[in-house]
Every structure is written in structure tokens, then in C-alpha cells.
C-alpha positions as CSV (number, residue, x, y, z in Angstrom):
1,M,-18.4,15.4,1.1
2,S,-21.0,12.8,0.4
3,E,-20.6,9.1,1.1
4,V,-21.3,6.9,-1.9
5,E,-21.8,3.2,-2.2
6,G,-19.1,1.3,-0.4
7,T,-18.7,-1.8,1.8
8,A,-18.4,-2.5,5.5
9,D,-14.6,-2.3,5.3
10,V,-14.1,0.1,2.4
11,G,-15.7,3.6,2.6
12,V,-15.9,6.0,-0.3
13,E,-16.7,9.7,0.0
14,V,-16.8,12.2,-2.8
15,G,-16.2,15.9,-2.3
16,G,-17.1,18.9,-4.4
17,D,-13.4,19.5,-5.2
18,H,-13.2,16.5,-7.6
19,V,-11.4,14.5,-4.8
20,A,-12.7,11.2,-3.4
21,A,-11.5,9.6,-0.2
22,V,-11.3,5.8,-0.2
23,E,-10.9,4.6,3.4
24,I,-9.9,1.2,4.7
25,R,-12.1,0.4,7.7
26,R,-10.5,-2.5,9.6
27,P,-9.0,-0.7,12.6
28,P,-6.8,-0.6,14.4
29,N,-4.3,-2.5,12.2
30,N,-6.2,-2.5,8.9
31,F,-4.8,-5.9,7.9
32,F,-5.8,-6.8,4.3
33,D,-6.7,-9.9,2.4
34,A,-7.6,-10.6,-1.3
35,G,-11.2,-9.5,-0.6
36,L,-10.3,-6.1,0.8
37,I,-7.9,-5.4,-2.1
38,R,-10.6,-6.4,-4.5
39,R,-13.0,-4.0,-2.9
40,L,-10.4,-1.2,-3.0
41,A,-9.8,-1.9,-6.7
42,D,-13.6,-2.0,-7.4
43,A,-14.0,1.4,-5.7
44,L,-11.2,3.0,-7.7
45,D,-12.5,1.6,-10.9
46,R,-16.0,2.9,-10.2
47,L,-14.6,6.3,-9.4
48,A,-12.6,6.4,-12.6
49,S,-15.7,5.4,-14.6
50,G,-17.5,8.6,-13.6
51,D,-20.5,6.8,-12.1
52,D,-20.0,8.7,-8.8
53,G,-19.3,12.1,-10.3
54,D,-16.4,13.9,-11.8
55,V,-13.6,12.5,-9.6
56,R,-10.1,13.5,-10.7
57,A,-7.9,12.4,-7.7
58,V,-8.2,10.0,-4.8
59,V,-7.0,10.0,-1.2
60,L,-6.3,6.5,0.1
61,C,-6.6,6.5,3.8
62,S,-7.3,4.2,6.8
63,E,-9.4,4.3,9.9
64,G,-7.7,3.8,13.2
65,R,-4.1,3.8,14.5
66,H,-2.3,2.3,11.5
67,F,-2.4,2.8,7.8
68,C,-1.9,-1.0,7.2
69,A,0.1,-3.5,9.2
70,G,0.2,-6.0,6.4
71,A,-1.6,-9.0,5.1
72,N,-4.0,-11.4,6.8
73,F,-4.5,-14.7,5.0
74,G,-7.2,-15.9,7.3
75,G,-5.5,-16.8,10.6
76,G,-8.2,-14.9,12.5
77,G,-11.1,-16.0,10.3
78,R,-11.2,-12.7,8.4
79,G,-9.0,-13.8,5.5
80,E,-10.6,-13.9,2.1
81,G,-8.9,-15.5,-0.9
82,D,-5.4,-16.9,-1.5
83,A,-2.1,-15.3,-2.5
84,R,-2.7,-15.7,-6.2
85,D,-6.0,-13.9,-6.0
86,L,-4.5,-11.3,-3.7
87,Y,-1.8,-10.3,-6.2
88,Q,-4.2,-10.4,-9.1
89,Q,-6.3,-7.8,-7.3
90,A,-3.2,-5.8,-6.3
91,V,-2.2,-5.4,-10.0
92,R,-5.6,-3.8,-10.6
93,L,-4.6,-1.0,-8.3
94,F,-1.7,-0.2,-10.6
95,R,-3.8,-0.4,-13.7
96,Q,-6.6,2.0,-12.7
97,P,-6.1,5.5,-14.2
98,L,-6.8,8.0,-11.3
99,P,-3.9,9.7,-9.4
100,V,-3.9,8.5,-5.8
101,V,-2.4,10.1,-2.7
102,A,-1.9,7.9,0.3
103,A,-2.2,9.3,3.8
104,V,0.0,7.2,6.0
105,Q,-0.3,7.2,9.8
106,G,1.2,4.6,12.2
107,A,2.5,1.5,10.5
108,A,2.9,0.7,6.8
109,V,4.6,-2.7,7.2
110,G,5.2,-5.6,4.9
111,G,2.3,-5.7,2.4
112,G,1.0,-2.5,3.9
113,L,4.2,-0.8,2.6
114,G,3.4,-2.4,-0.8
115,L,-0.1,-0.9,-0.6
116,A,1.2,2.5,0.2
117,L,3.6,2.3,-2.8
118,A,0.7,1.4,-5.1
119,A,-0.3,5.1,-4.7
120,D,1.4,7.8,-6.8
121,L,2.3,10.0,-3.8
122,R,2.5,9.6,-0.1
123,V,1.9,12.1,2.7
124,A,2.9,10.8,6.1
125,A,3.1,11.8,9.7
126,P,6.6,12.0,11.2
127,E,5.6,9.3,13.6
128,A,4.7,6.9,10.8
129,R,6.7,3.7,10.6
130,F,7.7,1.9,7.4
131,S,9.2,-1.5,7.2
132,A,9.9,-4.1,4.5
133,N,10.2,-6.7,7.3
134,F,10.0,-9.9,5.1
135,A,13.6,-11.1,5.7
136,R,13.0,-10.9,9.5
137,L,10.2,-13.4,8.9
138,G,12.3,-15.7,6.7
139,F,10.1,-14.6,3.9
140,H,10.2,-12.9,0.4
141,Q,8.7,-9.5,-0.3
142,G,5.4,-9.3,-2.2
143,F,2.8,-6.9,-3.5
144,G,5.1,-5.8,-6.2
145,L,7.7,-4.3,-3.8
146,S,10.5,-5.8,-5.9
147,V,9.5,-3.1,-8.5
148,T,8.0,-0.3,-6.5
149,L,10.5,0.1,-3.6
150,P,13.6,0.5,-5.8
151,R,11.6,2.9,-8.0
152,A,10.9,5.1,-5.0
153,V,14.2,5.0,-3.1
154,G,16.7,3.6,-5.5
155,P,18.1,0.1,-5.7
156,Q,20.8,0.5,-3.0
157,A,18.4,1.8,-0.3
158,A,15.8,-0.7,-1.3
159,F,18.3,-3.6,-0.9
160,E,19.3,-2.3,2.5
161,L,15.7,-1.9,3.7
162,M,14.7,-5.3,2.4
163,T,17.6,-7.3,3.7
164,T,17.8,-5.7,7.1
165,G,14.0,-5.4,7.5
166,R,14.6,-2.4,9.7
167,R,11.9,0.1,10.6
168,I,12.2,3.8,9.5
169,G,10.2,6.8,10.6
170,G,8.4,9.4,8.5
171,E,11.3,11.8,8.4
172,E,13.8,9.2,7.2
173,A,11.3,8.0,4.7
174,H,10.9,11.5,3.4
175,R,14.7,11.9,3.0
176,L,14.8,8.6,1.1
177,G,12.0,9.6,-1.3
178,L,9.6,7.0,0.0
179,V,7.4,9.8,1.3
180,D,6.6,13.0,-0.6
181,R,5.3,15.3,2.1
182,L,5.2,15.3,5.9
183,A,2.3,16.5,8.0
184,P,1.3,16.4,11.6
185,V,-0.9,13.3,12.3
186,D,-3.9,15.5,13.3
187,G,-3.7,17.3,10.0
188,L,-2.6,14.3,7.9
189,R,-5.8,13.8,5.9
190,D,-6.2,17.5,5.3
191,A,-2.7,17.7,3.9
192,A,-3.2,14.6,1.7
193,R,-6.5,16.1,0.5
194,A,-4.9,19.4,-0.3
195,L,-2.3,17.7,-2.4
196,A,-4.9,15.7,-4.2
197,A,-7.0,18.9,-4.8
198,E,-3.9,20.5,-6.3
199,I,-3.7,17.7,-8.8
200,A,-7.5,17.7,-9.4
201,G,-7.2,21.5,-10.2
202,S,-5.2,20.7,-13.2
203,A,-6.7,19.7,-16.6
204,P,-8.0,16.1,-16.0
205,L,-7.2,14.7,-19.4
206,A,-3.7,16.1,-19.2
207,V,-3.2,14.6,-15.7
208,R,-4.3,11.2,-16.8
209,S,-2.0,11.4,-19.9
210,I,1.0,12.5,-17.8
211,R,0.4,9.8,-15.2
212,A,0.1,7.1,-17.9
213,T,3.4,8.3,-19.5
214,L,5.3,8.4,-16.1
215,R,3.9,5.0,-15.1
216,A,4.2,3.4,-18.5
217,G,4.9,-0.3,-18.1
218,L,4.7,-0.2,-14.3
219,A,1.5,-2.4,-14.0
220,D,3.0,-4.9,-16.4
221,E,6.3,-5.0,-14.4
222,V,4.3,-5.5,-11.2
223,A,2.2,-8.2,-12.8
224,E,5.4,-10.1,-13.8
225,A,7.1,-9.5,-10.4
226,V,4.2,-10.8,-8.3
227,V,4.4,-14.1,-10.1
228,H,8.0,-14.5,-9.0
229,E,7.3,-13.1,-5.5
230,R,4.5,-15.5,-4.9
231,A,6.6,-18.5,-6.1
232,E,9.4,-17.5,-3.7
233,Q,7.0,-17.0,-0.8
234,E,5.5,-20.4,-1.3
235,R,9.0,-22.0,-1.4
236,L,10.2,-20.1,1.7
237,M,7.0,-20.9,3.6
238,R,8.2,-24.5,3.7
239,T,11.4,-23.7,5.5
240,A,12.4,-23.9,9.1
241,D,13.6,-20.3,9.0
242,F,10.1,-19.1,8.1
243,R,8.6,-21.0,11.0
244,E,11.3,-19.5,13.3
245,G,10.6,-16.1,11.9
246,L,6.9,-16.3,12.8
247,A,7.7,-17.6,16.2
248,A,10.3,-14.9,16.8
249,V,7.9,-12.1,15.9
250,A,5.1,-13.6,18.0
251,E,7.5,-13.8,21.0
252,R,9.1,-10.4,20.3
253,R,12.6,-11.7,20.1
254,P,15.4,-11.9,17.5
255,G,15.1,-14.8,15.1
256,N,17.6,-17.7,15.5
257,F,17.9,-18.6,11.8
258,T,19.7,-21.7,10.6
259,G,19.5,-21.4,6.8
260,R,17.2,-24.4,6.5
């Protein structure tokens, strides 16, 4: 594999098997903000354009312990951009034409789950943890999860996961359809790459056509959903329950919610 132009927090490597790896490099938690999502979208658009060779499939992966533990809007000084910009960039991930396989280790939580679901397929370690934990924060889901989670696991399972905010492991995620294949953590990237290479071995024009048909309207649905999600997030951020949810998570205790 050869590394092509990337950024400090997004690495891009292209192999001779028509597969590229796009790696998030903000370990250990790989929190994202609008700037990081923009750079991911830029990398995918560049790969799709052919400027970096004949790339036919992509592995989305992360350096460090966790795939992505959610969003960072700047509390630690690393945030870049606001929620509006973040979701505009997120929609770009759904519009780009290359098939993407996510390799998920550790946590894919909150917006990190949304990022994993922007991929077409997911390979995860049994030890991986998935959580749509928004309700536990007194918050509303984002990153298009209103569309993508029910699409992956069905509306009933999506409702249960979102309203309880409970955490599930890789094996349960596989049973639910959230994960497509399981692999040991030390062989996770190899397994994700093997799946991507299987796709890249098919006729590339046919693959793009099939993908476009199966995902028809998805990017537009996500674009519409994130407008509503962001409005609900802004409304709920003004509530006492949201402040309590943040405090409860920081203090590692159950939330004492009052409905205000």
C-alpha cells in the first residue's frame, strides 16, 4: 500500500487491489467535529475522482482503541465548525459513490454510530460496543440516525435502542443486522479489507450502479432528517434534562431526569 495525500487526522492509503484505507487519526477516542468529517468527505471524493488511482472500494477505519466515541464540538479546543456545518459535511459521506466498509473496534457511540452507519457494510470485533446513547443525555439523535438505524435493524429495534440508550456488543449487533461480519480484533482490518477487495473484484461500473440503486434517495432522506435532528438537538440543549444528562455521564451515575 502507498500513502497518498492526507491530513494530520485523516490518513489515506491506496493498495494494489483497488482498495483504499481511509483512517481517522485522533486516538484513542477519535472524537469528530465538522472539520474532521469534511476531511473524510474530501478524501472519499478525491478517491472517487480517480486522482489517486483506480480505487473501487474503501475501508473506513480508526487508529487507536475506539472506532469513534462521538462528536466533539470544541470543549477541548479541538472542535471545528458548528452542528449545521457538521451535518452538511455528513451528508457528503452519503452522496459519494464508492462502496465503503467500516472496520469497527471498541466504541461506536452516539455520532460515532452514525458515522459507522454512513458506510455500506460494517465488520466489527465481538468486543466492539455500539450505543445510540442520546436519550441518556437528554438529547436527540443526529448524523442521520433517524434514517440509517431503522434501515439497518428495523424500526422496532431502532426504537428500543434509541429510547433505552443501551449498549450492545458486536455479537448482538451482528444478530440485529447492524454489523455484517465479525472478526477478531487483531484481524479486523484484514477482514474488512478482504470484504472490500471482494467488492473491488466485481465490475466497477456495475458495483456503482447497483449501489446507487440500493441507496436511491438515502442521501436526500438523510439531508432532510438532519435538519429536523439539529432543530430538536438545539431545543433540547436548552432543557434542564440535558444539563442533568451531561452531569450524570461525567459523574458516571444514572440521570435524575425531571422532564424540564
